[in-house]
Residue frames as a rotation matrix with the C-alpha (Angstrom) as fourth column:
MET 1
-0.019 -0.746 0.666 87.83
0.084 -0.665 -0.743 115.63
0.996 0.042 0.075 87.41
ILE 2
0.311 0.238 0.920 86.43
-0.863 -0.334 0.378 115.99
0.397 -0.912 0.102 91.02
SER 3
0.991 0.130 0.001 86.90
-0.119 0.902 0.415 112.35
0.053 -0.411 0.910 91.70
ALA 4
0.480 -0.875 -0.056 90.44
0.541 0.346 -0.766 112.54
0.690 0.338 0.640 90.70
VAL 5
-0.156 -0.387 0.909 91.10
-0.428 -0.803 -0.415 115.45
0.890 -0.454 -0.041 93.00
VAL 6
0.621 0.434 0.653 89.34
-0.773 0.200 0.602 113.60
0.131 -0.879 0.459 95.90
ASN 7
0.937 -0.268 -0.223 91.36
0.261 0.963 -0.062 110.46
0.232 0.000 0.973 95.19
PHE 8
0.056 -0.947 0.316 94.63
0.255 -0.292 -0.922 112.54
0.965 0.132 0.226 95.13
PHE 9
-0.077 -0.098 0.992 93.87
-0.775 -0.621 -0.122 114.00
0.628 -0.778 -0.028 98.62
ILE 10
0.897 0.364 0.249 92.80
-0.441 0.724 0.531 110.65
0.013 -0.586 0.810 100.02
ASP 11
0.663 -0.711 -0.235 96.16
0.526 0.666 -0.529 109.21
0.533 0.227 0.815 98.82
ILE 12
-0.195 -0.729 0.657 98.09
-0.168 -0.635 -0.754 112.11
0.966 -0.257 0.001 100.37
HIS 13
0.280 0.331 0.901 96.27
-0.924 -0.163 0.347 111.62
0.262 -0.929 0.260 103.72
ILE 14
0.995 0.047 -0.089 96.98
-0.032 0.987 0.156 107.89
0.095 -0.152 0.984 103.64
ARG 15
0.332 -0.941 0.069 100.65
0.471 0.102 -0.876 108.50
0.817 0.323 0.477 102.89
PHE 16
-0.097 -0.353 0.930 100.87
-0.501 -0.790 -0.352 111.13
0.860 -0.501 -0.100 105.66
LEU 17
0.636 0.601 0.484 99.31
-0.742 0.303 0.598 108.80
0.213 -0.739 0.639 108.16
LYS 18
0.915 -0.313 -0.256 101.70
0.263 0.942 -0.210 106.11
0.307 0.125 0.943 107.23
LEU 19
0.139 -0.880 0.455 104.64
0.218 -0.421 -0.881 108.37
0.966 0.222 0.133 107.59
CYS 20
-0.342 -0.122 0.932 103.70
-0.720 -0.603 -0.344 109.54
0.604 -0.788 0.118 111.05
GLU 21
0.449 0.633 -0.631 102.54
-0.138 0.747 0.651 106.16
0.883 -0.205 0.423 112.35
LYS 22
0.031 -0.541 -0.840 105.27
0.833 0.479 -0.278 105.99
0.553 -0.691 0.466 115.13
HIS 23
-0.618 -0.286 0.732 104.83
0.042 -0.942 -0.332 109.71
0.785 -0.174 0.595 115.96
GLU 24
-0.853 0.321 -0.412 103.38
0.473 0.139 -0.870 110.44
-0.222 -0.937 -0.270 119.47
LEU 25
-0.476 0.738 -0.479 100.66
-0.438 -0.671 -0.598 112.66
-0.763 -0.075 0.642 117.80
HIS 26
-0.984 0.146 -0.099 99.66
0.001 0.564 0.826 110.07
0.177 0.813 -0.555 115.25
LEU 27
-0.438 0.889 -0.138 96.18
0.892 0.409 -0.195 109.78
-0.117 -0.208 -0.971 116.87
ALA 28
-0.101 0.363 -0.926 95.70
0.177 -0.910 -0.376 113.47
-0.979 -0.202 0.028 116.93
PHE 29
-0.717 -0.245 -0.652 96.48
-0.557 -0.361 0.748 113.62
-0.419 0.900 0.123 113.18
LEU 30
-0.905 0.425 0.028 94.17
0.391 0.802 0.451 110.74
0.169 0.419 -0.892 112.59
LEU 31
-0.209 0.866 -0.455 91.42
0.807 -0.110 -0.580 112.32
-0.552 -0.488 -0.676 114.41
ALA 32
-0.295 -0.018 -0.955 91.90
-0.232 -0.968 0.090 115.58
-0.927 0.248 0.281 112.46
LEU 33
-0.839 -0.109 -0.534 91.73
-0.542 0.066 0.838 113.77
-0.056 0.992 -0.114 109.06
THR 34
-0.830 0.518 -0.205 88.92
0.409 0.816 0.408 111.43
0.379 0.254 -0.890 109.82
THR 35
-0.133 0.838 -0.530 86.61
0.958 -0.029 -0.286 113.57
-0.255 -0.546 -0.798 111.86
GLY 36
0.013 0.070 0.997 87.35
0.554 -0.831 0.051 117.11
0.832 0.552 -0.049 110.75
MET 37
0.744 0.277 -0.608 87.77
0.667 -0.360 0.653 118.18
-0.038 -0.891 -0.452 114.37
ARG 38
0.702 -0.525 0.481 89.73
-0.340 -0.841 -0.421 121.38
0.626 0.132 -0.769 115.15
GLN 39
-0.246 -0.901 -0.358 93.03
0.166 0.324 -0.931 121.18
0.955 -0.288 0.070 117.01
SER 40
-0.642 0.118 0.757 91.50
-0.703 -0.485 -0.521 122.91
0.306 -0.867 0.394 120.12
GLU 41
0.523 0.812 0.259 88.82
-0.844 0.452 0.289 120.17
0.118 -0.370 0.921 120.22
ILE 42
0.507 -0.350 -0.787 91.21
0.013 0.917 -0.400 117.32
0.862 0.192 0.470 119.76
LEU 43
-0.522 -0.848 0.094 93.62
0.053 -0.142 -0.988 118.56
0.851 -0.511 0.119 122.43
ALA 44
-0.619 0.284 0.732 90.80
-0.781 -0.323 -0.535 118.96
0.085 -0.903 0.422 124.94
LEU 45
0.230 0.656 -0.719 89.24
-0.586 0.683 0.436 115.49
0.777 0.320 0.542 124.19
ARG 46
-0.383 -0.275 0.882 88.83
-0.910 0.274 -0.310 113.31
-0.156 -0.921 -0.356 127.28
TRP 47
-0.988 0.052 -0.143 88.12
0.021 0.977 0.212 109.54
0.151 0.207 -0.967 127.59
LYS 48
-0.550 0.828 -0.112 84.71
0.326 0.089 -0.941 110.40
-0.769 -0.554 -0.319 128.98
ASP 49
-0.093 0.364 -0.927 84.03
-0.697 -0.688 -0.200 112.12
-0.710 0.628 0.318 125.53
VAL 50
-0.550 -0.278 -0.788 84.49
-0.781 0.505 0.368 108.81
0.295 0.817 -0.495 123.75
ASP 51
0.214 0.625 0.751 82.05
-0.707 0.629 -0.322 105.99
-0.674 -0.462 0.577 123.61
LEU 52
-0.724 -0.662 -0.197 83.95
-0.623 0.503 0.599 103.01
-0.297 0.556 -0.776 122.09
GLU 53
-0.640 0.512 0.573 80.89
0.348 0.858 -0.378 100.75
-0.685 -0.043 -0.727 122.23
GLN 54
0.482 0.876 -0.022 78.73
0.391 -0.238 -0.889 103.12
-0.784 0.420 -0.457 120.17
SER 55
-0.175 -0.710 0.682 81.74
0.966 0.011 0.260 104.08
-0.192 0.704 0.683 117.95
VAL 56
0.536 0.360 0.764 81.17
0.502 -0.863 0.054 107.84
0.678 0.355 -0.643 118.60
LEU 57
-0.512 -0.559 -0.652 82.80
0.859 -0.324 -0.396 110.74
0.010 -0.763 0.646 120.30
TYR 58
0.610 0.779 -0.147 81.34
0.792 -0.591 0.154 113.86
0.033 -0.210 -0.977 121.75
VAL 59
-0.512 -0.729 0.455 82.85
0.615 -0.681 -0.398 117.27
0.600 0.076 0.796 121.15
ARG 60
0.534 0.746 -0.398 81.96
0.776 -0.246 0.580 119.24
0.335 -0.619 -0.710 124.34
GLN 61
0.761 -0.333 -0.557 84.99
0.176 -0.720 0.671 121.49
-0.624 -0.609 -0.490 125.09
THR 62
0.783 -0.539 0.311 87.94
0.312 -0.093 -0.946 123.17
0.539 0.837 0.095 123.61
LEU 63
0.279 -0.730 -0.624 91.46
0.882 -0.063 0.467 124.05
-0.381 -0.681 0.626 124.64
SER 64
0.800 0.038 -0.599 92.62
-0.036 -0.993 -0.111 127.74
-0.599 0.111 -0.793 124.47
HIS 65
0.897 -0.441 0.030 95.13
0.005 -0.059 -0.998 128.69
0.442 0.896 -0.051 121.84
ASP 66
0.130 -0.918 0.376 97.84
-0.846 -0.300 -0.441 129.16
0.517 -0.260 -0.815 124.38
GLY 67
-0.136 -0.188 -0.973 97.10
0.013 0.982 -0.191 125.72
0.991 -0.038 -0.132 125.92
LYS 68
-0.906 -0.344 0.247 96.40
-0.193 -0.183 -0.964 127.08
0.376 -0.921 0.100 129.38
GLN 69
-0.595 0.765 0.247 92.73
-0.605 -0.224 -0.764 126.90
-0.530 -0.604 0.596 129.62
ILE 70
-0.868 0.456 0.199 89.91
0.494 0.747 0.446 124.54
0.055 0.485 -0.873 128.82
TYR 71
-0.726 0.687 -0.029 86.72
-0.687 -0.724 0.061 126.12
0.022 0.064 0.998 127.67
GLN 72
-0.712 0.436 0.550 83.67
0.100 0.839 -0.535 124.11
-0.695 -0.326 -0.641 128.69
ASP 73
0.534 0.833 -0.146 81.87
-0.046 -0.143 -0.989 125.44
-0.845 0.534 -0.038 125.62
THR 74
-0.088 -0.506 0.858 82.76
0.905 0.319 0.281 124.99
-0.417 0.801 0.430 121.94
LYS 75
-0.919 -0.385 0.083 83.28
0.370 -0.770 0.521 127.82
-0.137 0.509 0.850 119.43
THR 76
-0.579 0.814 -0.043 79.59
-0.751 -0.512 0.417 127.78
0.317 0.274 0.908 118.50
LYS 77
0.036 0.702 0.711 76.52
-0.787 0.459 -0.413 125.86
-0.616 -0.545 0.569 119.52
SER 78
0.865 0.306 -0.398 76.75
-0.498 0.628 -0.598 123.80
0.067 0.715 0.695 116.29
SER 79
-0.038 -0.942 -0.335 80.35
-0.706 0.262 -0.658 122.92
0.708 0.211 -0.674 117.17
MET 80
-0.474 0.072 0.877 79.10
-0.697 0.578 -0.424 120.88
-0.537 -0.813 -0.224 120.19
ARG 81
0.302 0.592 -0.747 78.31
-0.933 0.345 -0.104 117.69
0.196 0.729 0.656 118.35
THR 82
0.347 -0.126 0.929 78.51
-0.315 0.918 0.242 113.90
-0.884 -0.377 0.278 118.14
ILE 83
0.025 -0.489 -0.872 80.93
-0.998 -0.060 0.005 112.33
-0.055 0.870 -0.490 115.66
THR 84
0.933 0.218 0.286 80.62
-0.191 0.974 -0.120 108.77
-0.305 0.057 0.951 114.33
LEU 85
0.026 -1.000 0.016 84.03
-0.755 -0.009 0.656 107.09
-0.655 -0.029 -0.755 114.06
ILE 86
0.551 0.044 -0.834 85.24
-0.657 0.639 -0.400 104.95
0.515 0.768 0.381 111.23
ASP 87
0.964 0.007 -0.266 86.67
0.114 0.892 0.437 101.63
0.240 -0.452 0.859 112.07
ARG 88
0.116 -0.988 0.097 90.35
0.567 -0.014 -0.824 102.70
0.815 0.151 0.559 111.72
THR 89
-0.370 -0.312 0.875 89.99
-0.432 -0.776 -0.460 105.57
0.822 -0.549 0.152 114.13
LEU 90
0.664 0.662 0.346 88.00
-0.656 0.296 0.694 103.44
0.357 -0.688 0.631 116.46
GLY 91
0.793 -0.458 -0.403 90.69
0.385 0.888 -0.252 100.86
0.473 0.045 0.880 116.46
GLU 92
-0.242 -0.897 0.369 93.40
0.320 -0.433 -0.843 103.40
0.916 -0.086 0.392 117.19
LEU 93
0.029 0.316 0.948 91.37
-0.770 -0.598 0.223 104.88
0.638 -0.736 0.226 120.09
GLU 94
0.923 0.383 -0.045 90.87
-0.263 0.710 0.654 101.46
0.282 -0.591 0.756 121.57
ALA 95
0.383 -0.871 -0.306 94.65
0.638 0.490 -0.595 100.80
0.668 0.033 0.743 121.28
GLN 96
-0.360 -0.540 0.761 95.43
-0.068 -0.798 -0.598 104.13
0.930 -0.267 0.251 122.86
LYS 97
0.458 0.558 0.692 93.06
-0.749 -0.178 0.639 103.48
0.480 -0.811 0.336 125.77
ARG 98
0.912 -0.153 -0.381 94.76
0.259 0.935 0.244 100.15
0.319 -0.321 0.892 126.44
LYS 99
-0.016 -0.991 0.135 98.15
0.624 -0.116 -0.773 101.77
0.781 0.072 0.620 126.38
TYR 100
-0.270 -0.104 0.957 97.07
-0.468 -0.855 -0.224 104.51
0.842 -0.508 0.182 128.77
GLU 101
0.766 0.619 0.177 95.37
-0.486 0.376 0.789 102.04
0.422 -0.690 0.588 131.05
LYS 102
0.636 -0.636 -0.436 98.58
0.628 0.756 -0.187 100.05
0.449 -0.155 0.880 131.29
LYS 103
-0.333 -0.743 0.581 100.50
0.230 -0.661 -0.714 103.24
0.914 -0.104 0.391 132.02
ARG 104
0.182 0.644 0.743 97.87
-0.622 -0.510 0.594 104.31
0.761 -0.571 0.307 134.57
ARG 105
0.965 0.221 -0.143 98.16
-0.066 0.727 0.684 100.96
0.255 -0.650 0.716 136.50
SER 106
0.253 -0.918 -0.305 102.01
0.793 0.377 -0.478 100.88
0.554 -0.121 0.824 136.40
ALA 107
-0.519 -0.454 0.724 102.11
0.074 -0.868 -0.492 104.53
0.851 -0.202 0.484 137.74
GLY 108
-0.695 0.312 -0.648 99.54
0.718 0.242 -0.653 103.80
-0.047 -0.919 -0.393 140.38
ALA 109
-0.926 0.372 -0.067 97.43
-0.375 -0.926 0.038 106.83
-0.048 0.060 0.997 139.09
ARG 110
-0.377 0.894 0.241 93.60
0.009 0.264 -0.964 106.66
-0.926 -0.361 -0.108 139.34
SER 111
0.473 0.582 0.661 92.88
0.711 0.191 -0.677 107.95
-0.520 0.790 -0.323 135.86
PHE 112
-0.831 -0.557 -0.009 94.02
0.398 -0.606 0.689 109.85
-0.389 0.568 0.725 132.79
LYS 113
0.146 0.952 -0.269 91.46
0.279 -0.300 -0.912 112.37
-0.949 0.058 -0.310 131.77
ILE 114
0.373 -0.154 -0.915 93.17
-0.775 -0.593 -0.216 113.90
-0.510 0.790 -0.341 128.69
MET 115
0.887 0.071 0.456 93.75
0.137 0.903 -0.407 111.43
-0.441 0.423 0.792 125.83
ILE 116
0.731 -0.564 0.383 96.55
0.484 0.034 -0.874 112.95
0.480 0.825 0.298 123.76
């Protein structure tokens, strides 16, 4: 019974990600579903928090609910953590980084800190 429920939710998540594949927040949705990160953690994620070579990301800060302030601390000490990325999420992050690097170069900007 439990495995049927788990398979049902996995199927729902896969369908959802497929439906929103072209949406600008697809990566945020993918991070939420594959890492368990909170919205405030995802929206505060910076490129320096991601280690593509080690396939991990570091949750170090959060965004306030009104979106106006970044807190350098997480909700609790245990919320500050390292998350190992699955291959699909890692691939999407690599693609996003290439896309932003291209935008950065064409805009003449030095760097983009926030990812999403």
